[in-house]
C-alpha positions, 0 to 999 in steps of 0.5 A: 295124409291121402284119403282112404276110401272104398268104392263098391260097384255092385251091379244088380244090387237093386235088381231089377228082380220082378220075380221077387214078389212072386217068389215069397222070398224076403231077404234079411240084409241087416247091414246092407239095408242099414247102409242104404237107409243111412247113406247120402243118395247122390247121382252117379254116371251110368246105368249098368256096369260098363257105363258106370265104370267108363263114366267114373273114369271120364270116358264117353262114347263118340256120338252113335258109337259104343264104349270100347268095352271089348278093347279094355276087357280083352286086356283084362283077360291077359292080352297085350294092349294094341291099336286094333278095333275090338268087339265082344263076340259071344256065341249064342243060342237063338231060341225060336218063339213064334215069330221071335228069336230069344237070345241066350249065351253059353256061360251056364251051358256046356260048350267045350274049348274044342267046340269053340275053337272049331266054330271060331275057325269056321267063322274066321275062314268064311269072313276072311275078306272082312279080315276077321280075327277071333280070340277066345278068352273062354269058350263062351266069351270071344273077341272079334277084331274086324278090319276097321272100327264099325260105324254102329251102336250095339247093345250089350249081352245083359240088355238082350239076354232072354229077349227078342233080338229084333229090338237090339240089333246094331244101329247106325251108319253101317247097321244094315251091313252088320245085320247082314254079317250076323245073319250070314254067321247064323246061316253058316253055323246052322247045320255045321258039323259041330252043331250037328254033333251037339244036337245029336248028343241032345245039347243046344246048338250055337246058332248065332253070334252077338257083337257089342262094345266095339272100339279102340283103346284111347291114346291116353287113359288114367285109371282114377283109383289107386287100387282095384279088387275085381274078378271081372275082366273089364275093370281089370283091363281098365286098371292094367291100361291105366297103370294099376296092377289089379288084385282078385276080389277076395284080396281086399282088406282095410289095411291094404294101403291108403288112397282110393280103392275100387272093388267090383263085385259082379256076382249078382249080375247073372241072377238078374239077367236070368230073373232068378230070385233064388240065386239073387237072394243067396248072392245078396246074403253073401254080400251082406255078410261081407259088408261087416268088414268095411263097416267095421273099418269105417267105424274104427276110423281105418276107412274114411268113406264108403261109396256103394254104386248099384250101377243104376245112376245112383251112389250111396255115400256113407261115412261115420257121421252117416252111420249114426243116423239111427232114426232112419229105419232100414226097411225092406230091401224089396221096396228099394229095387229098380223098376221092371225094365221097359221091355219085359224079360220073357 
């Protein structure tokens, strides 16, 4: 009989959330706290959602290059796999703050499909010599295919959100080339007709483009799980490329079949990016309530093992033997949180 295990990837489960202590919030998480206290804590690859997914799948970036996040994630949006290089290209608002520029994306702001198409068309036309091709999965999430794979290493949106972009610009052999291209995009967007209309209506302008996750799909890729339940397009794309049909996050049930199931719950990510303890604790409470199902399946022998990945370099492994470690006290969730990032969110 094949194993029946559930692997939960929950980026943001352990923060960081430096504002939690100041907020006075003390989330009551009886199931999650019990799981983390009684589980075996083991090392795991990766320090965020992307590097954890790729590490568990046995993929590492070439030296000085990115993981091919965009190429896989584009397939998760419904595009057909191809051999072109792809990069994530997020339209962003760069907010001047003294001598710095702080970056914010438009997922939580208003950017219409028509505005996004106009801005993407403006950029495509200007960078025709570089053979730029832009695809819009959402108004706030674009994919850029340049004429060749860039020789750079980039930082993902979650690393730079709300921070000074100076420390997160592309690095590598072609870093200066891409610094110039991104600066050129800023100048092109500044004062364009779409942005003038937005500002006249009291809305923030799209005054920058942020690229990351550059690369091509590998020639061969085997998805290491039998089933996937996720709404995020990156794991959905990895499953599709690896020959597994993805299902929505809400479709998981213990009776959905034997084998290794991967479930990716990314609902804690944006509250962590925004350093918002209120939305974060609300999402945590929902996750804690949902855990009742897997824990019941584990105790009733319908599930052999539960692995929880906070996407911070650790995994928490729980089986029926571990569930009986009643002497391990659950404790306060705040005491388990990841430390503040080295570069403080501003």
